[in-house]
KEDOFI-57389 format. One line per 10 residues: number of its first residue (from 1); their letters; for each residue x, y, z of C-alpha. Coordinates in nm, 4 decimals. Example, Ala and Ser with C-alpha at 12.3 -4.5 7.8 and 13.67 -1.06 7.14 Angstrom:
1> AS> 1.2300,-0.4500,0.7800  1.3670,-0.1060,0.7140
END
This chain:
1> MSSPAPGGAA> -9.5674,-0.3006,-1.5711  -9.9264,-0.5014,-1.5464  -9.8299,-0.5655,-1.1932  -10.0749,-0.4894,-0.9008  -9.9659,-0.1825,-0.7782  -9.8563,-0.1239,-0.4413  -10.1849,-0.1878,-0.1566  -10.3752,-0.4107,-0.4505  -10.4566,-0.1320,-0.5971  -10.4996,-0.1677,-1.0321
11> PLSPVTKWLV> -10.2294,-0.0346,-1.2070  -10.3139,0.2863,-1.4720  -10.3861,0.2471,-1.7904  -10.1604,0.3377,-2.0569  -10.4012,0.6330,-2.1652  -10.3898,0.7630,-1.7942  -9.9858,0.7228,-1.7098  -9.9477,0.9433,-2.0632  -10.2379,1.2139,-1.8956  -10.0776,1.2248,-1.5472
21> LAVAAIGFLF> -9.7226,1.2483,-1.7293  -9.8906,1.5340,-1.9955  -10.0158,1.7071,-1.6916  -9.6876,1.6650,-1.4451  -9.5009,1.7847,-1.7751  -9.7055,2.1230,-1.8460  -9.7216,2.1917,-1.4692  -9.3528,2.2229,-1.4298  -9.2978,2.3413,-1.7631  -9.5025,2.6998,-1.6733
31> DTYELLMFPV> -9.3641,2.6528,-1.3143  -9.0645,2.7653,-1.4394  -9.2655,3.0057,-1.7134  -9.4086,3.1814,-1.4323  -9.0548,3.2198,-1.2006  -8.8582,3.3067,-1.4881  -9.0553,3.6082,-1.6449  -8.8966,3.8192,-1.4015  -8.5444,3.7725,-1.4807  -8.6259,3.8764,-1.8417
41> IGAQALSELL> -8.9301,4.2181,-1.7749  -8.7819,4.2891,-1.4296  -8.5228,4.5770,-1.5151  -8.8170,4.7008,-1.7511  -9.1104,4.7189,-1.5207  -8.8848,4.8129,-1.2045  -8.7793,5.1215,-1.4667  -9.1374,5.2475,-1.5825  -9.2730,5.2009,-1.2275  -8.9852,5.3277,-1.0214
51> GVPPTDDAVR> -8.9474,5.6484,-1.2782  -8.5413,5.5729,-1.3128  -8.3497,5.4371,-1.6047  -8.2601,5.0944,-1.6329  -7.8720,5.0840,-1.5086  -8.0404,5.3014,-1.1681  -7.9146,5.2046,-0.8308  -8.3069,5.2019,-0.7409  -8.3272,4.9589,-1.0261  -8.0361,4.7350,-0.8691
61> LWSGRMLWIA> -8.1451,4.7348,-0.5256  -8.5108,4.6458,-0.6172  -8.4342,4.3521,-0.8471  -8.2446,4.1665,-0.5443  -8.5179,4.2642,-0.3116  -8.8000,4.1535,-0.5497  -8.6624,3.7870,-0.6476  -8.5907,3.7410,-0.2445  -8.9342,3.8678,-0.1131  -9.1211,3.7199,-0.3379
71> ALAGGVFGLL> -8.9050,3.3614,-0.3102  -8.9619,3.4411,0.0877  -9.3501,3.4902,-0.0211  -9.3102,3.1610,-0.1873  -9.1381,2.9400,0.0808  -9.3677,3.0866,0.4106  -9.6816,2.9821,0.2221  -9.5456,2.6869,0.0692  -9.4574,2.5292,0.3626  -9.8148,2.5710,0.4506
81> GGILIDRLGR> -9.9228,2.4279,0.1233  -9.6705,2.1476,0.2331  -9.8822,2.0119,0.4727  -10.2113,2.0457,0.2925  -10.1235,1.8174,0.0742  -10.0670,1.5452,0.3344  -10.3864,1.6496,0.4981  -10.6090,1.7404,0.1271  -10.4325,1.5373,-0.1276  -10.1717,1.6132,-0.4028
91> KTVMVGSILV> -10.4206,1.6737,-0.6920  -10.6260,1.9055,-0.4923  -10.4300,2.1131,-0.4044  -10.2313,2.0888,-0.7025  -10.5236,2.2741,-0.8798  -10.5724,2.5283,-0.6400  -10.1662,2.6251,-0.6865  -10.2443,2.6545,-1.0491  -10.5173,2.8828,-1.0054  -10.3379,3.0867,-0.7865
101> YSFSPVAAAY> -10.0372,3.1260,-0.9993  -10.2247,3.1787,-1.3144  -10.3859,3.4804,-1.2382  -10.1374,3.6601,-1.0185  -9.9298,3.7351,-1.3543  -10.2081,3.8881,-1.5195  -10.3255,4.1523,-1.2440  -9.9008,4.2116,-1.2038  -9.9479,4.3355,-1.5596  -10.1871,4.6136,-1.4997
111> STELWHLVLF> -9.9555,4.7207,-1.2339  -9.9004,5.0970,-1.1802  -9.7365,5.1035,-0.8317  -9.4263,4.9473,-0.7213  -9.6650,4.7966,-0.4685  -9.8725,4.5967,-0.7377  -9.5792,4.4272,-0.8605  -9.4318,4.3080,-0.5379  -9.7789,4.1934,-0.4491  -9.8713,3.9924,-0.7397
121> RSTTFIGVCV> -9.4861,3.8234,-0.8275  -9.5342,3.7192,-0.4629  -9.8644,3.5144,-0.5027  -9.7283,3.3673,-0.7979  -9.4280,3.2469,-0.6591  -9.6827,3.1091,-0.3986  -9.8684,2.9098,-0.6305  -9.5289,2.7958,-0.8050  -9.3684,2.6421,-0.4367  -9.6856,2.4495,-0.3570
131> ELVAAVTWLA> -9.7406,2.3109,-0.7271  -9.4018,2.1944,-0.7450  -9.3927,1.9703,-0.4179  -9.7843,1.8992,-0.5287  -9.6666,1.7491,-0.8594  -9.3408,1.5541,-0.7646  -9.5531,1.4036,-0.4827  -9.7994,1.2722,-0.6855  -9.6049,1.1631,-0.9088  -9.3638,0.9192,-0.6770
141> ELFPEKRARE> -9.7046,0.8169,-0.5654  -9.8326,0.7082,-0.9016  -9.5295,0.5280,-1.0111  -9.4356,0.3481,-0.7128  -9.1581,0.1027,-0.9158  -8.8350,0.2616,-0.8541  -8.7591,0.2624,-1.2579  -9.0835,0.3725,-1.3908  -9.0861,0.6459,-1.1024  -8.7376,0.7887,-1.1971
151> MAIGWTLACA> -8.8016,0.8263,-1.5679  -9.1700,1.0205,-1.4808  -9.0092,1.2476,-1.2398  -8.6807,1.2860,-1.4509  -8.8125,1.3197,-1.7696  -9.0989,1.5382,-1.6963  -8.8765,1.7640,-1.4470  -8.6671,1.8182,-1.7939  -9.0008,1.9883,-1.9618  -8.8858,2.2818,-1.6353
161> SLGGIFVTEV> -8.6314,2.3921,-1.8784  -8.8429,2.4605,-2.1702  -9.0661,2.7098,-1.9646  -8.7448,2.9145,-1.9491  -8.6828,2.8516,-2.2900  -9.0411,2.9068,-2.3616  -9.0781,3.3094,-2.1589  -8.7567,3.3680,-2.2988  -8.8710,3.3684,-2.7012  -9.1902,3.4742,-2.5918
171> FNEIVSHMRA> -9.0546,3.7891,-2.4460  -8.8283,3.8268,-2.7537  -9.0888,3.7981,-3.0289  -9.3008,4.0766,-2.7753  -8.9953,4.2881,-2.7953  -8.9131,4.2387,-3.1205  -9.3591,4.3474,-3.2347  -9.3173,4.6353,-3.0104  -9.0243,4.7405,-3.1825  -9.2603,4.7584,-3.5352
181> HPEGLSFLND> -9.5635,4.8642,-3.3538  -9.4418,5.0885,-3.0324  -9.8247,5.1909,-2.9807  -9.8985,4.8032,-2.8448  -10.1679,4.6151,-2.9209  -10.5128,4.7590,-2.9995  -10.7210,4.5394,-2.7705  -10.5004,4.5357,-2.4949  -10.4848,4.9295,-2.4800  -10.8854,4.9183,-2.5202
191> LGIKPAAWRY> -10.8818,4.6931,-2.1689  -10.6541,4.9706,-2.0293  -10.3294,4.8407,-2.0467  -10.0478,5.0714,-2.1043  -9.7887,4.9503,-2.4099  -9.5000,4.8029,-2.2456  -9.3408,4.4511,-2.3525  -9.3436,4.3700,-1.9754  -9.6655,4.3737,-1.9795  -9.8097,4.1997,-2.2807
201> TLLTGLVPGA> -9.5130,3.9233,-2.1295  -9.7036,3.9500,-1.7469  -10.0498,3.8841,-1.9371  -9.9177,3.5231,-2.1168  -9.8978,3.3844,-1.7670  -10.2744,3.3353,-1.7859  -10.2223,3.0023,-2.0222  -10.0941,2.6975,-1.8167  -10.4026,2.7589,-1.5832  -10.6879,2.6493,-1.8871
211> LILLLMPFVP> -10.4760,2.3575,-2.0353  -10.3953,2.1867,-1.7077  -10.7498,2.2405,-1.5601  -10.8999,2.0758,-1.8787  -10.6811,1.8090,-1.8204  -10.7339,1.8058,-1.4228  -11.0889,1.6047,-1.4286  -10.9568,1.2681,-1.6620  -10.6073,1.1903,-1.4011  -10.6496,1.0742,-1.0643
221> ESRVWAEKKR> -10.5292,1.1311,-0.7147  -10.2191,0.9385,-0.5834  -10.3757,0.5829,-0.5036  -10.1890,0.5183,-0.1788  -10.2632,0.8411,-0.0408  -10.6430,0.7913,-0.1075  -10.6236,0.4478,0.0595  -10.4995,0.5341,0.3333  -10.7121,0.8422,0.3460  -11.0268,0.6064,0.2969
231> AGTLKRPRFA> -10.9078,0.3688,0.5316  -10.8101,0.5881,0.7991  -10.5051,0.4703,0.8773  -10.3207,0.7702,0.7101  -10.0965,0.9294,0.9862  -10.1916,1.3045,1.0573  -9.8399,1.4978,0.9681  -9.6813,1.6404,1.2185  -9.4116,1.9273,1.1686  -9.2219,1.8702,1.4945
241> ELFSPELRRT> -9.1623,1.4425,1.3092  -8.9457,1.5988,1.0831  -8.6830,1.6628,1.3645  -8.7506,1.3336,1.5336  -8.4188,1.1405,1.5547  -8.5034,0.9002,1.2793  -8.5569,1.2196,1.0031  -8.3322,1.4872,1.1852  -8.0554,1.4964,0.9932  -8.2456,1.4015,0.6343
251> TIVTTLLSAC> -8.4669,1.6955,0.7019  -8.1175,1.9717,0.7749  -7.8958,1.8163,0.5062  -8.1831,1.8109,0.2246  -8.2844,2.1578,0.3545  -7.9585,2.3124,0.3239  -7.8309,2.0999,0.0583  -8.1722,2.3069,-0.1120  -8.0653,2.6630,-0.0048  -7.7032,2.6119,-0.1638
261> GYAAAFGALQ> -7.8682,2.5070,-0.4887  -8.1262,2.8507,-0.4883  -7.8551,3.0917,-0.3898  -7.6681,3.0045,-0.7101  -7.9235,3.0380,-0.9215  -8.0661,3.3971,-0.7221  -7.7089,3.4976,-0.6183  -7.5686,3.4674,-0.9409  -7.7959,3.3091,-1.2430  -8.1093,3.5335,-1.2446
271> LTPLQMVPGL> -7.9298,3.8635,-1.1749  -7.7057,3.8137,-1.5016  -7.9658,3.8814,-1.7041  -8.1708,4.0899,-1.5249  -7.8271,4.3108,-1.4129  -7.5102,4.2041,-1.6052  -7.6215,4.2145,-1.9209  -7.6016,4.6157,-1.9104  -7.2377,4.6055,-1.8734  -7.1458,4.3465,-2.1314
281> PALDPIKKEH> -6.8594,4.4525,-2.3560  -7.0494,4.3928,-2.6299  -7.2812,4.6518,-2.5660  -6.9830,4.9295,-2.6154  -7.0155,5.0375,-2.9849  -7.3599,5.1046,-2.9217  -7.3564,5.2777,-2.6046  -7.0564,5.5190,-2.7951  -7.2838,5.5794,-3.0316  -7.5847,5.6786,-2.8500
291> GPAVKAAQAK> -7.3888,5.8139,-2.5337  -7.3947,6.1754,-2.5961  -7.7517,6.1968,-2.7543  -7.8320,6.0377,-2.4164  -7.6306,6.2721,-2.2177  -7.7642,6.5816,-2.3774  -8.1313,6.4796,-2.2946  -8.0453,6.3518,-1.9614  -7.9048,6.7112,-1.8725  -8.1927,6.8387,-2.0412
301> LDDAKAKLKD> -8.4572,6.6863,-1.8689  -8.2610,6.7697,-1.5118  -8.2163,7.1388,-1.6007  -8.6410,7.1266,-1.6827  -8.6921,6.9567,-1.3068  -8.4834,7.2044,-1.1484  -8.6655,7.5058,-1.2798  -8.9884,7.3310,-1.2092  -8.8806,7.2931,-0.8119  -8.7851,7.6780,-0.8146
311> ATDAAEKDKL> -9.0984,7.7890,-0.9750  -9.3143,7.9456,-0.7635  -9.6445,8.0784,-0.9855  -9.8769,7.7873,-1.0863  -9.8946,7.9587,-1.4346  -9.5095,7.9009,-1.4674  -9.5457,7.5778,-1.3315  -9.7754,7.4657,-1.5788  -9.5504,7.5944,-1.8612  -9.2524,7.4192,-1.6395
321> GASVKAAAKG> -9.4349,7.0895,-1.6043  -9.4952,7.0586,-1.9975  -9.1048,7.0900,-2.0689  -9.0401,6.8392,-1.8316  -9.2987,6.5936,-1.9845  -9.1081,6.6646,-2.3354  -8.7581,6.6647,-2.2077  -8.8577,6.3043,-2.0100  -9.0046,6.2129,-2.3702  -8.6611,6.2802,-2.5109
331> AADAQKPITD> -8.4849,6.1409,-2.2782  -8.6593,5.8290,-2.3197  -8.6562,5.8270,-2.7326  -8.2884,5.9184,-2.6501  -8.2167,5.6090,-2.4579  -8.4170,5.3474,-2.6462  -8.1619,5.2457,-2.9183  -7.9096,5.1473,-2.5721  -8.2459,4.9724,-2.4005  -8.3330,4.7801,-2.7420
341> AINAKRGDIQ> -7.9845,4.6779,-2.7300  -7.9941,4.5464,-2.3405  -8.3359,4.3958,-2.3625  -8.1711,4.1962,-2.6754  -7.9174,4.0598,-2.5080  -8.0786,3.9677,-2.1950  -8.3258,3.7594,-2.3470  -8.0053,3.6056,-2.5510  -7.8086,3.5332,-2.2553  -8.1544,3.4130,-2.0953
351> RWQELGGLTG> -8.1650,3.1701,-2.3628  -7.8049,3.0298,-2.3306  -7.8922,2.9626,-1.9083  -8.2602,2.8374,-2.0003  -8.0703,2.5975,-2.2632  -7.8247,2.4794,-2.0198  -8.0751,2.4187,-1.7688  -8.2496,2.2437,-2.0348  -7.9714,1.9675,-2.1181  -7.8448,2.0257,-1.7173
361> RILFAILLMY> -8.2151,1.8057,-1.6614  -8.2043,1.5943,-1.9009  -7.8486,1.4792,-1.8462  -7.9847,1.4435,-1.5176  -8.2867,1.2135,-1.6365  -8.0049,0.9977,-1.8177  -7.7605,0.9775,-1.5272  -8.0403,0.8720,-1.2664  -8.1355,0.5507,-1.3714  -7.7547,0.4065,-1.3457
371> VASRVLIRIF> -7.5573,0.6114,-1.0820  -7.6087,0.6113,-0.7036  -7.7570,0.9309,-0.5484  -7.4972,1.0315,-0.3408  -7.2551,1.0125,-0.7010  -7.5065,1.1751,-0.9379  -7.5442,1.4886,-0.7433  -7.1369,1.5434,-0.6996  -7.0904,1.4944,-1.1163  -7.2921,1.8341,-1.1205
381> LLPGVVLFPV> -7.1224,1.9717,-0.7854  -6.7647,1.9344,-0.8709  -6.7886,2.1872,-1.1998  -6.9684,2.4105,-1.0662  -6.6863,2.4893,-0.7803  -6.4598,2.6252,-1.0957  -6.7320,2.7213,-1.3549  -6.8969,3.0494,-1.1105  -6.5686,3.2154,-1.0740  -6.4262,3.1625,-1.3838
391> AYLVLYGGDY> -6.7223,3.2866,-1.5709  -6.8052,3.5752,-1.3458  -6.4457,3.6966,-1.2143  -6.2669,3.6169,-1.5806  -6.5210,3.5796,-1.8590  -6.7584,3.8157,-1.7970  -6.5500,4.1200,-1.9331  -6.4289,3.9567,-2.2426  -6.5537,3.7497,-2.5682  -6.8970,3.7982,-2.5297
401> TVFAVAIFLC> -7.0421,3.3968,-2.7344  -6.7561,3.2386,-2.4991  -6.9187,3.3901,-2.1637  -7.2174,3.3164,-2.3015  -7.1436,2.9295,-2.3204  -6.9856,2.9887,-1.9496  -7.3731,3.0700,-1.8567  -7.4788,2.7831,-2.0471  -7.2869,2.5705,-1.7968  -7.3688,2.7071,-1.4873
411> GLVTVAQFSY> -7.7333,2.7156,-1.5752  -7.6691,2.2944,-1.6869  -7.4972,2.2386,-1.3265  -7.7023,2.4229,-1.0955  -8.0688,2.3268,-1.3085  -7.9175,1.9612,-1.2798  -7.8922,2.0337,-0.8872  -8.2698,2.0957,-0.8916  -8.4343,1.8190,-1.0545  -8.2404,1.6166,-0.8065
421> VSEFLPKVFP> -8.3375,1.7673,-0.4809  -8.7140,1.7844,-0.6244  -8.6596,1.3369,-0.7283  -8.4838,1.2609,-0.3485  -8.7091,1.4022,-0.1182  -9.0404,1.1775,-0.1704  -8.7369,0.8821,-0.1482  -8.6009,0.9805,0.2157  -8.9560,1.0809,0.3874  -9.2460,0.8566,0.4784
431> LHLRGTGSAF> -9.5889,0.8529,0.3143  -9.8031,1.1087,0.5528  -9.4824,1.3234,0.5273  -9.3433,1.3544,0.2078  -9.5990,1.6582,0.1244  -9.4247,1.8579,0.4654  -9.0781,1.7367,0.3944  -9.0955,1.8286,0.1057  -9.2168,2.1641,0.1263  -8.9497,2.2354,0.4254
441> ATNVGGRMLG> -8.6448,2.1410,0.2386  -8.7985,2.2954,-0.1110  -8.9452,2.6688,0.0821  -8.7487,2.6861,0.3957  -8.4210,2.6218,0.2529  -8.4755,2.6767,-0.1180  -8.6924,2.9322,-0.1228  -8.6543,3.1271,0.2104  -8.3117,3.0921,0.2957  -8.1319,3.0207,-0.0616
451> TMAATLNTEL> -8.2817,3.3263,-0.2318  -8.1417,3.5888,0.0118  -7.8714,3.5742,-0.2369  -8.0107,3.7841,-0.4237  -8.0186,4.0662,-0.1675  -7.6753,3.9462,-0.0751  -7.5499,4.0028,-0.3643  -7.7234,4.3345,-0.4525  -7.7126,4.5391,-0.1266  -7.4500,4.3863,0.0634
461> LSPLFSGENP> -7.1649,4.2575,-0.1171  -7.1742,4.4575,-0.4455  -7.1477,4.7685,-0.2908  -6.8344,4.6886,-0.1507  -6.6895,4.6282,-0.4982  -6.5607,4.9264,-0.7396  -6.6859,4.9272,-1.0614  -7.0275,5.0192,-1.2629  -7.3031,4.7825,-1.0945  -7.2830,4.5358,-1.3524
471> QKVATAAAII> -6.9549,4.4683,-1.2596  -7.0023,4.4776,-0.9117  -7.2870,4.2465,-0.9417  -7.0899,3.9969,-1.1503  -6.8083,4.0032,-0.8432  -7.0672,3.9042,-0.6042  -7.2003,3.6477,-0.8224  -6.8494,3.4922,-0.8515  -6.8206,3.5037,-0.4496  -7.1444,3.3619,-0.3819
481> GTAVYAMALG> -7.2021,3.1218,-0.6377  -6.8033,2.9793,-0.5514  -6.9138,2.9110,-0.1669  -7.2256,2.7322,-0.1752  -7.1110,2.5176,-0.4314  -6.8085,2.4364,-0.1808  -7.0737,2.4407,0.0616  -7.3409,2.1684,-0.1123  -6.9996,1.9427,-0.2286  -6.9205,1.8933,0.1550
491> LSFLLPNPVE> -7.3055,1.8129,0.2246  -7.3267,1.5919,-0.0315  -7.1522,1.3621,0.1858  -7.4205,1.3853,0.4761  -7.6890,1.2714,0.3021  -7.8999,0.9728,0.3556  -7.9276,0.7220,0.1434  -8.2940,0.6569,0.0120  -8.4161,0.3471,0.1642  -8.4444,0.1064,-0.1905
501> EEQKPAA> -8.0417,0.2022,-0.2571  -7.9533,0.0901,0.1388  -8.1631,-0.2536,0.0311  -7.9371,-0.3552,-0.2909  -7.6250,-0.5758,-0.2183  -7.3220,-0.4411,-0.1881  -7.1005,-0.4252,-0.5267
END
């Protein structure tokens, strides 16, 4: 480890190495923290902003739309960010993207209309999409020696799943606090934030910016990129070069592979807490207990609304308007025990999913040092072809714990793919195209194509099936998950070998 780095640059000092790893780990953790806020807060936020119950069709439709719109925005601007990474530098773009995704959730917490939430979730996604590519490229170039690079990227990426666990626990803690103190946090109420667990969760998105920006002045830019930039030998990134004869196969296959991973996540996993939890049999007892009161309160509200609609006299309208507000409060109060139980199960399923993702990233980091790239990805793809149909077609309607374990395993194999693609991309694109090529595969493939699976599920596939909304979404998730895992398995046989693996002597 003491030998000079490529290009004659002095190696990083031990303190600098640990700072670099800390910045990367915190960045990856909060990338996931910011992204996975929506699956835990989305139903509650959409219900409030749309003025409908959490199980309403409008919430189902906008759940899919929100996931796709935000990811599409992230994909478009993430592709632009990849070009900026190659032109302006890895560290510079990292700082800008972290600022974007730190302040966007704070703005989203003040949403009073649906388009506010859509806008600021989109800018959050943009920041995360750019930061991920910049950080992996930066790490790959600061740790040029193969084993050190694999350990640095593999283990810091493992921290990404801690973000999912962290945001789940933060949300659960806020929900618990809101049960005991429904009036909310007084100092936030003074700022004009309406008491709601989803709003307070969004406010915590400011934390990563403060942590990482404190450390950024003490870590270096990519040495090899900076040296070539200073010497004037850094080739200008050209988008068309990604489709040159030398790189065409690499670009297309990695883009499609990334799309498959994101399709499984957005078309199935992220919709599990967001849309499928309300239909779990484990919630049937509390629904039976409070169902009659909810129906009675809703009928009273509908009657009050009908009378208000038919009223013509201004004084009568004022009186009926007050009745509608009182009936709406009564309906919300009647629904609250069921809503609280659903939110608790949402947090628990999200926890199982994120623990699975963390396990997958750790397992990937261990296997990375011993298994060739194209074999490694198949270790995670083969089980997924079976897991997704079994989980969502068979286990969803059965024992809660068994289903939760199945979601753990689905999270394991899916999130491991994200680590694989992130670690693989810098090895197969040349230096001047690492940001551009990685951004294209991740953002065009993953964010723009793969995330369409959320809308495919909620708007196109699930309406074709019978049953309640949660059951419909689960059936569509089984189809999407199985299809994309089978496709990814086929693509794994077309992946190029990284140069350093091609140079290994045959076993």
